[in-house]
DOGUVEX-908892 format. One line per 2 residues: number of its first residue (from 1); their letters; for each residue x, y, z of N, C-alpha, C, O. Coordinates in nm, 4 decimals. Layout:
# DOGUVEX-908892
NUM = A = X Y Z X Y Z X Y Z X Y Z | ...
END
This chain:
# DOGUVEX-908892
1 = GK = -2.2959 2.4698 2.8068 -2.2953 2.4319 2.6408 -2.1610 2.3550 2.5959 -2.0942 2.2966 2.6812 | -2.1199 2.3562 2.4505 -2.0429 2.2615 2.4603 -1.9590 2.3351 2.3239 -2.0158 2.4359 2.2818
3 = LL = -1.8818 2.3113 2.2800 -1.7918 2.3583 2.1406 -1.7855 2.2032 2.0280 -1.7102 2.1064 2.0385 | -1.8761 2.2251 1.9423 -1.8539 2.0938 1.8571 -1.8404 2.1116 1.7066 -1.9214 2.1555 1.6250
5 = PE = -1.7218 2.0680 1.6924 -1.6402 2.1228 1.5320 -1.7553 2.0411 1.4133 -1.7670 1.9210 1.3891 | -1.8250 2.1530 1.3587 -1.8958 2.1260 1.2206 -1.8780 2.0082 1.1379 -1.9749 1.9530 1.0858
7 = KI = -1.7670 1.9697 1.1242 -1.6723 1.8100 1.0607 -1.5716 1.8231 1.0614 -1.5159 1.9315 1.0787 | -1.5151 1.7126 1.0421 -1.3572 1.6498 1.0549 -1.3497 1.6034 0.9018 -1.4066 1.5015 0.8626
9 = PL = -1.2590 1.7046 0.8018 -1.2526 1.6325 0.6971 -1.1485 1.5111 0.6750 -1.0287 1.5218 0.6490 | -1.2515 1.3497 0.6977 -1.1673 1.2660 0.7126 -1.2163 1.1771 0.5586 -1.1764 1.0611 0.5484
11 = RS = -1.2864 1.2258 0.4649 -1.3023 1.1773 0.4017 -1.1802 1.1682 0.2821 -1.1564 1.0727 0.2082 | -1.1114 1.3003 0.2889 -1.0371 1.2506 0.2270 -0.9225 1.2060 0.2052 -0.8362 1.2134 0.1177
13 = VL = -0.9482 1.1295 0.3597 -0.7904 1.0286 0.4020 -0.8441 0.9342 0.4490 -0.7750 0.8551 0.5132 | -0.9821 0.9115 0.4331 -0.9947 0.7236 0.4662 -1.0692 0.6580 0.3382 -1.1143 0.7202 0.2419
15 = SL = -1.0706 0.5848 0.3493 -1.0965 0.4681 0.2661 -1.1793 0.3101 0.3268 -1.1555 0.2430 0.4272 | -1.2290 0.3013 0.2733 -1.3596 0.1467 0.3141 -1.2658 0.0805 0.1984 -1.2734 0.1041 0.0778
17 = EN = -1.1655 -0.0181 0.2715 -1.1104 -0.1596 0.2072 -1.1448 -0.2862 0.1986 -1.1600 -0.2936 0.3205 | -1.1688 -0.3857 0.1652 -1.1436 -0.5282 0.1872 -1.0511 -0.5582 0.1671 -0.9735 -0.5428 0.0728
19 = IP = -1.0478 -0.6364 0.3137 -0.8832 -0.6987 0.3119 -0.8981 -0.8308 0.3993 -0.9924 -0.8608 0.4726 | -0.7900 -0.8971 0.3754 -0.7949 -1.0243 0.4346 -0.8451 -1.0668 0.5656 -0.8512 -0.9561 0.6192
21 = RP = -0.8880 -1.1551 0.6604 -0.9286 -1.1773 0.7720 -0.8069 -1.1793 0.8574 -0.7331 -1.2761 0.8389 | -0.7736 -1.1001 0.9391 -0.6850 -1.1789 1.0223 -0.7008 -1.2931 1.0988 -0.8065 -1.3397 1.1412
23 = TL = -0.5214 -1.3595 1.1220 -0.5161 -1.5000 1.1192 -0.4543 -1.4871 1.3086 -0.4030 -1.3866 1.3578 | -0.4824 -1.6272 1.3847 -0.3919 -1.6269 1.4880 -0.2499 -1.5985 1.4666 -0.2037 -1.6578 1.3692
25 = EG = -0.1856 -1.5402 1.5171 -0.0274 -1.5184 1.4840 0.0218 -1.6133 1.6386 0.1231 -1.6801 1.6179 | -0.0274 -1.6248 1.7646 0.0165 -1.6651 1.8782 -0.1060 -1.7114 1.9198 -0.2222 -1.6862 1.8880
27 = DD = -0.0400 -1.8030 2.0176 -0.1308 -1.8993 2.1149 -0.2112 -1.8338 2.1968 -0.3185 -1.8802 2.2354 | -0.1685 -1.7280 2.2277 -0.2624 -1.6266 2.3358 -0.3404 -1.5339 2.2232 -0.3787 -1.4262 2.2691
29 = DV = -0.3613 -1.5498 2.1266 -0.4701 -1.4535 2.0362 -0.5969 -1.5122 2.0364 -0.6236 -1.6304 2.0584 | -0.6947 -1.3936 2.0027 -0.8242 -1.3978 2.0507 -0.8426 -1.3261 1.9120 -0.7797 -1.2224 1.8915
31 = LI = -0.9553 -1.3950 1.7833 -1.0025 -1.2947 1.7075 -1.1529 -1.2690 1.7410 -1.2392 -1.3473 1.7806 | -1.1567 -1.1651 1.7191 -1.3335 -1.0563 1.7778 -1.3688 -1.0358 1.6571 -1.2975 -0.9902 1.5677
33 = QT = -1.4818 -1.0693 1.6496 -1.5883 -1.0127 1.5164 -1.6637 -0.8862 1.5690 -1.7680 -0.8946 1.6338 | -1.5956 -0.7545 1.5322 -1.6329 -0.6417 1.5786 -1.7951 -0.6124 1.5695 -1.8523 -0.6363 1.4631
35 = SH = -1.8582 -0.5675 1.6667 -1.9428 -0.4631 1.6996 -1.9977 -0.3849 1.7166 -2.1163 -0.3604 1.6949 | -1.8872 -0.3090 1.7769 -1.8723 -0.1502 1.7891 -1.7377 -0.1358 1.8333 -1.6872 -0.2005 1.9251
37 = AG = -1.6694 -0.0300 1.7500 -1.5772 0.0224 1.7917 -1.5559 0.1484 1.7834 -1.6414 0.1952 1.7082 | -1.4617 0.2566 1.8350 -1.4753 0.3450 1.9039 -1.3867 0.4431 1.8326 -1.2805 0.4006 1.7871
39 = VQ = -1.4175 0.5654 1.8184 -1.3294 0.6843 1.7365 -1.3120 0.7559 1.8274 -1.4066 0.8179 1.8760 | -1.1465 0.7702 1.8899 -1.0842 0.8605 1.9910 -1.0527 0.9677 1.8614 -1.0349 0.9438 1.7420
41 = YP = -1.0538 1.0898 1.9336 -0.9932 1.1998 1.9063 -0.8374 1.2068 1.7902 -0.8161 1.2431 1.6745 | -0.7378 1.1354 1.9304 -0.6199 1.0581 1.8265 -0.6561 1.0173 1.6945 -0.6315 1.0621 1.5826
43 = DA = -0.7241 0.9159 1.7400 -0.7430 0.8262 1.5345 -0.8015 0.9769 1.4440 -0.7608 0.9825 1.3279 | -0.8616 1.0551 1.4754 -0.8738 1.1471 1.3741 -0.7751 1.2253 1.3424 -0.7493 1.2335 1.2223
45 = LQ = -0.6920 1.3044 1.4399 -0.5618 1.3244 1.4127 -0.4516 1.1977 1.3428 -0.3553 1.2177 1.2688 | -0.4917 1.0964 1.3829 -0.3614 1.0354 1.3406 -0.3821 0.9874 1.1580 -0.2959 0.9505 1.0782
47 = AQ = -0.5163 1.0049 1.1409 -0.5611 0.9846 0.9790 -0.5482 1.0970 0.9334 -0.5384 1.0964 0.8107 | -0.5425 1.2280 0.9957 -0.4594 1.3532 0.9049 -0.3224 1.3588 0.8809 -0.2531 1.4393 0.8186
49 = GL = -0.2989 1.2642 0.9386 -0.0701 1.2941 0.9701 -0.0608 1.3550 1.0576 0.0583 1.3449 1.0868 | -0.1413 1.4643 1.1796 -0.1644 1.5156 1.2832 -0.0613 1.4768 1.4296 0.0086 1.5520 1.4976
51 = YQ = -0.0789 1.3758 1.4373 -0.0783 1.2996 1.5774 0.0404 1.2591 1.5662 0.0796 1.2099 1.4604 | 0.1259 1.2734 1.6821 0.2687 1.2014 1.7469 0.3264 1.0948 1.6612 0.4355 1.0986 1.6042
53 = HK = 0.2058 0.9631 1.6593 0.2927 0.8341 1.5971 0.2207 0.8159 1.4418 0.0991 0.8202 1.4228 | 0.3157 0.7965 1.3448 0.2600 0.8244 1.2492 0.2512 0.6528 1.1885 0.3621 0.6179 1.1480
55 = PP = 0.1587 0.5575 1.1766 0.1878 0.4450 1.1413 0.1986 0.4657 0.9923 0.1283 0.5457 0.9305 | 0.3293 0.3568 0.9162 0.3238 0.3717 0.8348 0.1996 0.3196 0.7101 0.1287 0.2213 0.7315
57 = LP = 0.1905 0.3881 0.6031 0.0192 0.3916 0.4784 0.0570 0.2641 0.4306 0.1748 0.2376 0.4064 | -0.0414 0.1783 0.4145 -0.1648 0.2209 0.4275 -0.1683 0.1456 0.6183 -0.0894 0.0816 0.6876
59 = YT = -0.2963 0.1978 0.6341 -0.2930 0.0993 0.7532 -0.4664 0.1335 0.8651 -0.5474 0.2112 0.8147 | -0.4951 0.0808 0.9808 -0.6159 0.0197 0.9805 -0.6538 0.1521 1.1162 -0.6195 0.1119 1.2274
61 = PG = -0.6914 0.2375 1.1162 -0.6775 0.2688 1.2781 -0.8009 0.1798 1.3690 -0.8616 0.0757 1.3439 | -0.8035 0.2595 1.4657 -0.8708 0.2108 1.5660 -0.8202 0.1448 1.6747 -0.7528 0.0432 1.6581
63 = LD = -0.8527 0.2065 1.8283 -0.7644 0.1837 1.9491 -0.8511 0.0775 2.0363 -0.8081 -0.0144 2.1061 | -0.9834 0.1160 2.0126 -1.0569 0.0263 2.1018 -1.1759 -0.0525 1.9784 -1.2088 -0.0153 1.8658
65 = VA = -1.2133 -0.1625 2.0531 -1.3471 -0.2503 2.0312 -1.3935 -0.3405 2.1075 -1.3391 -0.3948 2.2036 | -1.4963 -0.3565 2.0632 -1.6586 -0.5199 2.0934 -1.6876 -0.5602 2.0892 -1.7901 -0.5135 2.1388
67 = GT = -1.7138 -0.6668 2.0617 -1.7355 -0.7894 1.9898 -1.7642 -0.9235 2.0411 -1.8006 -0.9390 2.1577 | -1.7516 -1.0062 1.9722 -1.7632 -1.1363 1.9675 -1.6573 -1.2179 1.9607 -1.6116 -1.2174 1.8464
69 = VV = -1.5992 -1.2874 2.0335 -1.4975 -1.4169 2.0082 -1.5392 -1.4909 1.9371 -1.6326 -1.5662 1.9645 | -1.4585 -1.4852 1.7903 -1.4784 -1.6150 1.6970 -1.3612 -1.7301 1.6832 -1.3655 -1.8432 1.6348
71 = QM = -1.2692 -1.6657 1.7369 -1.1794 -1.7893 1.7507 -1.0817 -1.7730 1.8390 -1.0722 -1.6516 1.8573 | -1.0064 -1.8282 1.9017 -0.8912 -1.8161 1.9800 -0.7978 -1.9039 1.9915 -0.8260 -2.0183 1.9561
73 = GP = -0.6792 -1.8797 2.0368 -0.4840 -1.9769 2.0439 -0.5147 -2.0830 2.1412 -0.5675 -2.0622 2.2504 | -0.4783 -2.2001 2.0950 -0.4722 -2.2850 2.2465 -0.4281 -2.2666 2.3926 -0.4522 -2.3376 2.4902
75 = AV = -0.3471 -2.1368 2.3809 -0.3288 -2.1199 2.5446 -0.4132 -2.0190 2.6092 -0.3718 -1.9760 2.7169 | -0.5443 -1.9646 2.5550 -0.6301 -1.8950 2.6014 -0.7467 -1.9596 2.7038 -0.8240 -2.0533 2.6836
77 = TG = -0.7311 -1.8808 2.8111 -0.7948 -1.9524 2.9174 -0.8752 -1.8410 2.9885 -0.8305 -1.7278 3.0067 | -1.0053 -1.8855 3.0293 -1.1474 -1.7475 3.0932 -1.2434 -1.7377 2.9833 -1.3605 -1.7013 2.9941
79 = LA = -1.1761 -1.7775 2.8643 -1.2683 -1.7134 2.7402 -1.3421 -1.8131 2.6692 -1.2843 -1.9217 2.6741 | -1.4421 -1.8148 2.6092 -1.5231 -1.9159 2.4863 -1.5336 -1.8135 2.3880 -1.5510 -1.6919 2.3960
81 = VG = -1.5120 -1.9290 2.2499 -1.5619 -1.8409 2.1262 -1.7479 -1.8271 2.1966 -1.8013 -1.8976 2.2822 | -1.7882 -1.7444 2.1417 -1.9236 -1.6650 2.1208 -1.9185 -1.5520 2.2421 -1.9956 -1.4561 2.2416
83 = DR = -1.8232 -1.5724 2.3424 -1.8294 -1.4703 2.4216 -1.7985 -1.2916 2.3745 -1.7131 -1.2371 2.3046 | -1.9200 -1.2409 2.4562 -1.8950 -1.1197 2.4384 -1.7850 -1.0236 2.4675 -1.7891 -1.0099 2.5898
85 = VC = -1.6900 -0.9507 2.4207 -1.5973 -0.9026 2.5011 -1.5522 -0.7501 2.4628 -1.6218 -0.6930 2.3789 | -1.4582 -0.6913 2.5095 -1.4219 -0.5585 2.4195 -1.2706 -0.5692 2.5045 -1.2385 -0.6156 2.6140
87 = AQ = -1.1980 -0.5020 2.3949 -1.0361 -0.4868 2.3937 -0.9744 -0.3653 2.3512 -1.0422 -0.2973 2.2741 | -0.8924 -0.3336 2.3744 -0.8064 -0.2177 2.3156 -0.6588 -0.2935 2.2431 -0.5844 -0.3670 2.3081
89 = SP = -0.6447 -0.2696 2.1464 -0.5352 -0.2972 2.0421 -0.3841 -0.2559 2.1089 -0.3466 -0.1387 2.1068 | -0.3044 -0.3603 2.1661 -0.1983 -0.2898 2.1665 -0.0749 -0.2545 2.1124 0.0335 -0.2403 2.1690
91 = MA = -0.1144 -0.2388 1.9627 -0.0469 -0.1143 1.8684 -0.0851 0.0350 1.9015 -0.0091 0.1318 1.9062 | -0.2197 0.0306 1.9233 -0.3529 0.1442 1.9076 -0.3719 0.1363 1.7869 -0.3955 0.2506 1.7479
93 = LG = -0.3769 0.0311 1.6630 -0.4279 0.0209 1.5131 -0.5614 -0.0986 1.5151 -0.5752 -0.2119 1.5611 | -0.6355 -0.0151 1.4482 -0.6510 -0.2184 1.3829 -0.7982 -0.2268 1.4132 -0.8525 -0.3325 1.3813
95 = CL = -0.8776 -0.1263 1.4737 -0.9629 -0.2059 1.5699 -1.0894 -0.1495 1.4843 -1.2024 -0.1867 1.5160 | -1.0663 -0.0415 1.3538 -1.2062 0.0128 1.2910 -1.1917 -0.1358 1.1534 -1.1431 -0.1295 1.0405
97 = AE = -1.2475 -0.2393 1.2163 -1.2666 -0.3325 1.0778 -1.3332 -0.4322 1.1684 -1.3330 -0.4393 1.2913 | -1.3949 -0.5137 1.0694 -1.4985 -0.6204 1.1168 -1.3919 -0.7366 1.2109 -1.4291 -0.7592 1.3261
99 = FV = -1.3242 -0.7737 1.1849 -1.2565 -0.8735 1.2718 -1.1135 -0.8108 1.3300 -1.0299 -0.7380 1.2764 | -1.1190 -0.8526 1.4236 -0.9842 -0.8039 1.5228 -0.8892 -0.8772 1.5791 -0.9471 -0.9396 1.6680
101 = RV = -0.7448 -0.9141 1.5790 -0.6499 -0.9885 1.6322 -0.6573 -0.8647 1.7553 -0.6713 -0.7427 1.7462 | -0.6400 -0.9615 1.8792 -0.6229 -0.9212 1.9970 -0.5141 -1.0473 2.0702 -0.5232 -1.1677 2.0464
103 = PA = -0.4252 -0.9902 2.1517 -0.3653 -1.0959 2.2796 -0.4929 -1.0923 2.3790 -0.5800 -1.0064 2.3925 | -0.4752 -1.2010 2.4359 -0.5914 -1.2078 2.5544 -0.5875 -1.2026 2.6712 -0.6793 -1.2241 2.7504
105 = R = -0.4463 -1.1644 2.6982 -0.3845 -1.0566 2.8621 -0.4914 -0.9389 2.8735 -0.4820 -0.8555 2.9634
END
């Protein structure tokens, strides 16, 4: 058997907002158009202010992302626009978005 919570009260603390598409900041940055993003237990805790890491508000949660490379910095090697990739945010934030900027490494 499994213990499953009936609900996590996140509707009261999350909102869907339109934000500008991220731009590349470094020569080794990659911009990913999100197809899937993982929601981890720490994301739920963090959204409720119950996790040890408390980012300044407002912020975009999400550690894991999968999607398609849509733009790359000039120093990126081994990838091409159109490649399907998965990544983790180095800040443990920002992956629950349509587009995510991450370093290529």
